[in-house]
C-alpha positions in Angstrom: 4.8 14.0 18.8 2.2 17.0 17.1 2.1 15.3 14.1 -1.7 13.1 13.1 -1.3 10.7 11.4 -4.6 9.6 10.1 -3.9 7.5 7.1 -3.3 3.5 7.2 -1.1 1.5 4.6 -0.5 -2.0 4.7 1.8 -3.6 2.8 2.9 -6.9 2.2 6.4 -7.8 2.8 8.8 -11.1 2.2 10.5 -12.6 4.9 13.3 -11.0 3.8 11.9 -7.2 3.9 10.9 -7.8 6.9 14.7 -8.9 8.3 16.1 -5.8 6.7 13.3 -3.6 8.4 13.7 -4.7 11.7 17.4 -5.1 10.9 17.5 -0.8 10.6 15.2 -0.5 13.4 17.3 -2.3 15.5 20.9 -0.5 14.4 19.4 2.4 14.7 18.0 2.1 17.9 14.0 2.9 16.5 11.3 1.9 19.3 9.1 0.8 16.1 8.7 -1.3 12.8 6.0 1.8 11.9 8.8 4.4 12.9 11.9 2.6 11.2 9.4 1.8 8.0 8.7 5.7 7.9 12.2 7.0 8.0 13.7 4.6 5.3 10.7 6.0 2.8 12.0 9.5 4.3 15.6 8.7 3.7 14.2 6.7 -0.1 12.0 10.4 -1.4 15.2 12.1 -0.9 16.6 10.1 -3.7 16.0 9.7 -7.4 13.1 7.5 -8.2 12.5 5.2 -11.0 9.8 6.4 -13.5 8.4 2.6 -13.5 8.7 2.0 -17.1 5.5 -0.2 -16.9 7.2 -2.9 -14.8 4.8 -4.4 -11.9 4.8 -4.0 -8.5 6.2 -7.3 -7.6 10.0 -5.8 -9.8 9.6 -3.2 -6.9 11.1 -5.4 -4.4 13.7 -5.3 -1.8 15.6 -8.2 -3.2 16.1 -10.0 -6.3 13.4 -12.7 -7.0 12.4 -14.3 -9.9 10.1 -13.6 -12.8 6.6 -14.6 -10.4 8.4 -13.6 -7.5 8.8 -16.8 -6.0 10.7 -20.1 -6.8 9.3 -23.4 -5.8 11.0 -25.2 -3.1 10.9 -28.9 -2.4 7.6 -30.2 -0.7 6.4 -27.4 -3.0 6.5 -24.8 -1.2 7.3 -21.8 -1.9 10.2 -19.3 -1.1 12.1 -16.9 -2.2 15.6 -16.7 -4.5 17.3 -14.8 -2.2 20.3 -16.4 -1.1 20.2 -17.7 2.3 24.3 -16.3 2.9 23.5 -13.7 2.0 25.9 -14.0 -1.4 23.4 -13.0 -3.4 
């Protein structure tokens, strides 16, 4: 590969988002998570993008979330609003 990669991009992901990337990676037999993320970025950049409209960064998650990004689970633990059975 002759491409130089000089910049590092650090992204925080929820467990569900990371699972979605890993699922994509394994389905398409990609060697690394980074390769999968680059391919997903390439695919995403080929479609129309939102103009932002003053939305917060937390509104751009892969999965639906509550107004503060998480809901409180039992025992005070934080959990996402994603249905574990995949229905919602």
